[in-house]
N, C-alpha and C positions, 0 to 999 in steps of 0.2 A: 385924206384918210379919215374915216369915221371910226372913232375908237371909244367914245364914252356916251352915256345916256344923253348928255347935252349935245354932243355931235349928232346923234341920231335925231334928236328933236329938231335941231337946226336944219337938218336935211329932209325932214318930212314935208311933203307938199300936199298930202292927203291924209284923211283919217285912217287910223289903224282899226280894223274891224275884226273882232274875235267871233269865231263861229265854232259850232260843235254841239254835241248832245247836251241835254239838261244834266246838270251835275258835273260837267267837265271842268268847271272853274272859271268860266268866262267873266262873271261879275267879280268874284273874289280876286282872281289874278289880274283882271282888268284894272281894278282900283289901284293895285300895287304897281302895275306897269305905268299907269298914268302918273302916279306919284313920282316914280323913278325918273320919268321923262319930263316932269314938270308940265304935264298936259291936263286938260279937263277930261273927266271920265263921265260917260253917259251909258246907262243901262236902258236899252230900248223898251223893255217891259215896264220899267219904272216910269219912263216918259209917257207911255200909253196909259198906265194907271193914273198918273197925275191928271192927264187930259180928260180921262173918262170919269174920274171920281170914284172908281171902283177897281177891284183887283182883276188880274188876268183871268183867274178862275171864274169870277163873276161874269166877265165878258163872254167867256166860253159858254157858260150855262145859259146866259140870257140871249146872246146873239149867235152863238155857234162859232166854230173854228174859221169858217170862210170869212165871216165879217171881221173877226179878229185879225186874220192875215191881211185883209184890205187896209185896216187901220195901221197895222204894223208896217206895211209897204209904204204908206204915206209918211209915217213917222221917221222911218229909216232914210227915206229919200230926202226929207228936209234936213236931217242931221248930216248926211253926206255932202250936202251943198255948203256946209260951213267950213270952219278952219280945221287944221289938223287936231285931232283929239283921239281918245281911245273909246271905242264903242263896243259894248257887249250886246250881241243880238240874242233873240230867242232861238232855241234849238231848231225850230222849224222854219226860220226866216227864209232860208234859201229855197224852200219848197215853192215859193212864189217866184216865177221866172223873172218878173220885172225887178223884184228885190235883189235876186241873185245877180242880174246883169248890172244893176246900179252899184252893187258892192264891187264887182269886177272892174267897172269903169272908174269909179270915184274913190275907191279905198285900197288899202293894202290889207289883204285878208290873212288871218292866222287861224288855222284849224287846230284846236286843242283835242288831239286824237287820244281818247281815253278808253281803257279797257272796260268792258261791261261790268265786271265785278267791282271795279272802283266806282263806276256810276251808281250801281245798286247800293253800295255802302253809303254814298253821299245823299241819295234821294229816298231811300227806303224809310217808310213810316213818317215822312214829312209831308205836310199838306202843301197846297198851292201848285200842284202838278196835275192839271186837269186831264192830260193825256194818259196818266197812270191810273186813273180811277176806273174801277170796274173790271179788273183783270189781273193777271200775273205780271208784276212789274218787270221781271227778267224777260219774259216773252214779248211784252210791249216794247221794251228798250231794244231788244234784238231786231224786232220787226221795223221799228223806226230807223235804227241804224242801217239796216239793209236798204231801205228806201233813200236815206239821206246821204249815205257814204259817197256815192258817185258825185254828189254836189260838193260835199266837204273836200273831197280830193282835188278839186279845182282851185283850192286856196293857194295863195302865193307862197305861204309858209306853212309847214306842218310841224307841230311841237307835241311832245308827249305830255298830255294833260294830267297824267297820274303823278307827276313829280311834286315835291313840296313847293309851296308858293315862291319862296326865294329862288329856288333853282329854276322854276318855271319862268319867272321874270327875267332872270339872267339869260336863259335860253332864248326868250323872245327878243331881248335887246340885241343879243349876238346875231340872231337870225335877221332882224331888221337891219343891223349894220351890214351884213353880207348882202341882203337884198338891195339896199340903197347904194351899195358899192358896185352894183351891176353884176353881181354873181348869180342873178336870176332866181328861179323858183327853188325853194328850200324844202327839205324833208326827206 
């Protein structure tokens, strides 16, 4: 029986991959989840920035989204080939079919399903979100979610990303417990 974060960690054979819209809490909650489980945490955007020597926003401006997604695909694939850890992906990572398939095959995916109003509150007026530039953030987020939701819904586990971080981590640990215990898809 898996009942504690240590038990969850000991039964993980794959990385835990957090997916969802920008502002849903993948990085923040992911760090806390990794800490609770005693695992390493990786933010795919930070890995890409470290390798490129510039920000995601700069990559988007210089090379475009298609080039960024190609680099993102390679980065995530390399991470998924490693040991169990917690990986926070970029909001659009699943838009690349190969990335989505790699996450399905090699990870346990958790979608942090978060209300648009919560997302807006978290990202409004903050820089570093290239897809929100040049338009109405609500409309952009609604359009992005409409395109991405069918992919997010394929996640192994679905959690309400609007909860406070401590509750979010507890929910993820409980859902991972259930998933690893053979109770199948959660949400």
